[in-house]
Each structure stands twice: as structure tokens, then as C-alpha cells.
C-alpha positions in Angstrom: 41.7 28.8 -116.6 43.2 29.6 -113.3 42.5 30.8 -109.7 42.1 34.6 -109.7 43.0 35.8 -106.2 41.2 39.2 -106.7 37.8 37.5 -107.2 38.5 34.4 -105.1 37.5 31.9 -107.8 38.7 30.2 -110.9 38.4 32.1 -114.2 40.2 34.1 -116.8 41.8 37.4 -116.7 41.2 39.2 -120.1 43.4 42.0 -121.4 41.4 44.8 -123.0 42.3 47.9 -124.8 39.5 50.4 -125.7 39.3 53.6 -127.8 38.7 56.1 -125.1 36.6 58.4 -127.4 34.4 55.9 -129.1 34.3 52.9 -126.8 35.4 50.6 -129.6 37.3 47.6 -128.3 40.6 47.8 -130.3 42.0 44.5 -129.0 41.1 41.8 -126.5 42.9 38.7 -125.3 41.7 36.0 -122.9 44.4 35.0 -120.5 44.7 32.7 -117.6 43.3 33.8 -114.2 46.6 33.7 -112.5 48.2 36.2 -115.0 49.1 39.6 -113.6 47.5 42.7 -115.2 50.7 43.7 -117.1 51.9 40.3 -118.1 52.6 40.2 -121.8 51.5 43.8 -122.1 54.3 44.9 -124.6 53.5 41.9 -126.9 49.8 42.8 -126.7 50.3 46.5 -127.4 53.0 46.6 -130.1 50.8 45.4 -133.0 48.3 48.2 -132.1 51.1 50.8 -132.0 52.5 49.6 -135.3 49.2 49.8 -136.9 48.5 53.3 -135.8 52.0 54.4 -136.8 51.8 52.9 -140.2 48.2 53.8 -141.2 47.7 57.0 -139.2 51.1 58.5 -138.6 49.6 62.0 -137.9 47.5 60.8 -135.1 48.8 61.4 -131.5 48.4 58.3 -129.4 47.6 58.7 -125.6 47.5 55.7 -123.2 45.6 55.6 -119.9 46.0 52.6 -117.6 45.2 51.8 -114.0 47.7 50.9 -111.2 48.3 47.5 -112.5 50.3 48.8 -115.5 53.3 51.0 -114.5 55.7 48.2 -115.6 59.0 49.4 -116.9 58.7 47.6 -120.2 55.4 49.4 -120.9 56.7 52.8 -120.0 59.7 52.3 -122.2 57.5 51.0 -125.1 55.5 54.1 -124.9 58.5 56.4 -124.8 60.1 54.5 -127.6 57.0 54.7 -129.9 56.1 58.4 -129.1 53.1 57.5 -127.0 52.0 59.9 -124.3 50.9 58.1 -121.2 49.1 58.7 -117.8 49.3 55.5 -115.6 48.2 55.5 -112.0 50.6 54.3 -109.3 49.8 52.4 -106.1 50.0 54.4 -103.0 53.4 53.1 -101.7 54.9 54.6 -98.6 57.8 56.1 -100.7 55.2 58.1 -102.7 53.5 59.3 -99.6 56.8 60.4 -98.2 57.6 62.3 -101.5 54.1 63.9 -101.2 54.7 65.1 -97.6 54.9 68.8 -98.7 51.5 68.5 -100.3 50.1 66.8 -97.2 51.4 69.8 -95.1 49.9 72.2 -97.7 46.6 70.4 -97.4 46.7 70.5 -93.6 47.4 74.2 -93.7 44.3 74.8 -96.0 42.1 72.7 -93.7 43.4 73.8 -90.2 40.5 76.2 -89.6 37.9 74.0 -91.3 38.4 70.3 -91.4 34.9 69.6 -92.7 34.8 71.3 -96.1 36.2 69.9 -99.3 39.8 70.6 -100.1 42.3 69.6 -102.8 46.0 70.3 -103.7 48.1 69.3 -106.7 51.8 68.8 -107.1 54.5 66.8 -108.8 57.9 65.3 -108.1 60.5 63.0 -109.7 60.2 59.3 -108.7 62.2 56.2 -109.6 60.8 52.8 -108.8 63.2 50.0 -108.1 62.4 48.4 -111.5 62.8 51.7 -113.5 66.0 52.6 -115.2 65.6 56.3 -114.5 63.3 58.8 -112.6 60.1 59.8 -114.2 57.6 62.6 -113.6 54.8 61.8 -111.1 51.8 64.0 -110.6 50.0 63.9 -107.3 46.6 64.9 -106.2 45.6 65.1 -102.5 41.9 65.4 -102.1 40.0 65.6 -98.8 36.3 64.9 -99.4 33.5 66.8 -97.5 33.1 65.5 -94.0 36.3 63.3 -94.0 39.4 63.9 -92.0 41.9 62.0 -94.1 42.9 62.7 -97.7 42.7 60.5 -100.8 46.2 60.4 -102.5 46.3 59.8 -106.3 49.7 59.5 -108.0 50.1 59.3 -111.7 53.3 58.7 -113.7 53.4 60.5 -117.0 55.7 61.7 -119.8 53.4 64.6 -120.7 54.1 68.3 -119.8 50.6 69.3 -119.0 49.8 70.9 -115.5 49.0 68.5 -112.7 45.4 69.5 -112.8 45.2 68.7 -116.5 47.0 65.4 -116.0 44.6 64.3 -113.3 41.6 65.4 -115.4 42.9 63.4 -118.3 43.4 60.2 -116.3 39.9 60.6 -114.5 38.2 59.7 -117.8 39.7 56.3 -117.6 36.6 55.4 -115.5 34.7 55.4 -118.7 36.5 52.1 -119.6 34.8 50.5 -116.6 31.4 51.4 -118.2 32.6 49.9 -121.5 33.7 46.7 -119.7 30.4 46.5 -117.8 28.6 46.9 -121.2 30.5 44.0 -122.6 29.9 41.8 -119.5 26.2 42.5 -119.2 25.2 43.2 -122.8 27.4 40.8 -124.7 28.2 38.1 -122.2 31.9 38.5 -122.2 32.0 36.2 -119.2 30.6 33.2 -121.2 33.4 30.8 -120.8 31.5 27.5 -120.2 33.9 25.3 -122.1 36.7 23.4 -120.5 38.9 24.2 -123.5 40.8 27.5 -123.4 40.9 27.7 -127.2 37.1 27.3 -127.4 36.5 30.0 -124.7 39.0 32.3 -126.5 37.3 31.9 -129.8 33.9 32.5 -128.2 35.2 35.5 -126.4 36.4 37.0 -129.8 33.0 36.5 -131.3 31.4 38.4 -128.4 34.0 41.2 -128.8 33.0 41.4 -132.6 29.3 41.6 -131.6 30.2 44.5 -129.2 32.0 46.4 -131.8 29.4 45.9 -134.5 26.8 47.2 -132.0 29.0 50.1 -131.1 29.3 51.0 -134.8 25.5 50.7 -135.1 25.0 53.0 -132.1 27.4 55.6 -133.4 26.4 55.7 -137.0 22.7 55.1 -137.3 21.0 55.6 -134.0 19.3 59.0 -133.3 21.3 61.2 -131.0 18.7 60.7 -128.2 19.5 56.9 -128.1 23.3 56.9 -128.4 23.9 57.0 -124.7 21.5 54.1 -124.0 22.7 50.6 -123.0 22.4 47.8 -125.3 19.6 46.2 -123.2 17.5 49.3 -123.4 18.1 49.6 -127.2 17.1 45.9 -127.7 13.8 46.4 -125.7 12.9 49.7 -127.6 14.0 49.0 -131.2 14.7 45.3 -131.7 12.5 43.3 -129.5 9.2 44.7 -131.1 6.2 42.6 -131.7 5.5 42.4 -135.4 3.3 40.5 -137.8 4.9 39.0 -141.0 2.7 39.1 -144.1 3.7 37.5 -147.4 2.5 38.6 -150.7 3.3 37.6 -154.3 6.3 39.9 -154.4 7.1 41.3 -151.0 7.3 40.4 -147.3 5.8 42.9 -145.0 6.6 43.5 -141.3 3.5 45.1 -139.8 4.3 46.9 -136.6 1.9 48.3 -134.0 0.9 51.8 -135.0 0.9 52.9 -131.4 4.4 51.8 -130.7 6.0 54.7 -128.5 9.3 54.3 -130.3 8.0 54.2 -133.8 9.6 57.5 -134.9 13.0 56.4 -133.5 12.6 53.2 -135.3 12.0 54.8 -138.6 14.7 57.4 -138.0 17.2 54.6 -137.4 16.0 52.7 -140.5 16.4 55.8 -142.7 20.0 56.3 -141.3 20.8 52.7 -142.3 19.5 53.3 -145.9 21.6 56.4 -146.0 24.8 54.6 -145.3 27.4 54.5 -148.1 30.1 52.2 -147.0 33.4 52.1 -149.1 34.0 48.5 -149.9 37.6 47.5 -150.9 
């Protein structure tokens, strides 16, 4: 527990790593609220990287992270372990100075029309004070419709894709915010009511397990029309359904309402569960 200056109150600052394609929570750690985003990040990431390299050596690993993570130790860890990364940088004055040519290009594009949308892309070499050597930085300058000043986005990367492709790849990092919101609202990740950090950490891991189990359930057995729904919606439509339990000599029956609007989806899901053939080791 510690005072988190971002939220202005005492709390924890968890470290989360998601699979960007499936939404599975690969690893989670509850930390003190005073910890910086990237504190302990290499210790957090190395077991994940080792597991992927040992079990799935043919899989290419990509890392997306926000502006709290361009720490030199993380960049070096990615480069050493063959990980391709796209990590956002904060808009320091040095970066704005290096992007001055792009600013001039954007001004030229909008000199006759300062109202419409405009965007330019570029790249340059940049070395932060804590970095051992310069790295490639991709820059996007975007002037939204009706605004006079551009939005500058700078991303450090070790990939050789075009600037537009790098920005597009990073842009999907916003999906992680939806995953985090799902964990908070649907699985109560913020339930840290104990005064003991160990108790709260264990409880947090149980909630993470529940999130992943539900994510497997959503991906493997739910009908396609339900896979993009939030957990609260699925609970109301498929789980929190009134039923009558009837006992007989040999069976227990669950009698559901015949006019339930989600009856077909319920039976479809049940059939998918029966069709699962897990490989148990």
C-alpha cells in the first residue's frame, strides 16, 4: 500500500502483461502505489520471455507499452532476447525539436486550410540520457479537424516497418485499456480491502485466474455473436437465469423458462462445452 500520486489516494500499482490477440492476462503482480510503472520490469518480464523461448521458439514476440516504459533496461532486455518492441515516448522538448521538419511539413499542408484533418509521418535517431546508444524513433503529427495545434506521438522501436505501420501497430495498445477495465469492473481487480499486502496479492491472483478462465470460456465455447460482450452482459443473459430444480429418483433437472430470449444461445454454449476434448497431462 502506498500513496499513488496519479490518482491522489493510497492504493496499489499493479503490473499487467496481456496477450494482445486474445486478451489473456499472461502475468500480473500487485505492487506498492509508490512504485513507478517500469520499476522491476525486467524481473517481471524475463520469466515470460524464457517460457516463450523455451516452449514456443518459433513464435515471434512483440511488445507494446505506453510512455511509462522506455526504460533502458527494458529496451536492452528486448533487444537481447529478440523481442520486437513499440514503446511510446513522452513529448519531451528534445523530441519536438527533432520533429521540427515534420512540423514544418504539416504547416505547409495546412497553410491554405487550417480546419481540415491533416497528418504526417517521419522518423529520426534519438538517444535519451539514460540510453547507451541512439535508437529509431517514429513520429506522427496529427492535426484533428477543427483544431489549430497538432498532436505529436513519438514511438521508439527496433522494427524496420514504415512509420505508418509502426503507429498502426502501437495504436492497438488501446485494447489493453479495455482488458484492464474488464478486469476492474467485471472481476473486481481493485478488491484490496485487507491491511495485509500478502492477502491482497493472493486475492488479486485469484481474480486474475477468474478473468482468464472466463476469457477461455468466452473464446472456446460462446457463440460468435456473444464473444465481444462484456462479462456483466454474459452473466445476465446466460448465467443469471431463473430456473427450477426438480429432483427425481435418478436425475436432477434444471427447468428453464421456455420463452427465455437467449435460450438458443444457452443451448449452443452448452453443446460447445460438451464438445470440448481437453488434453490432460
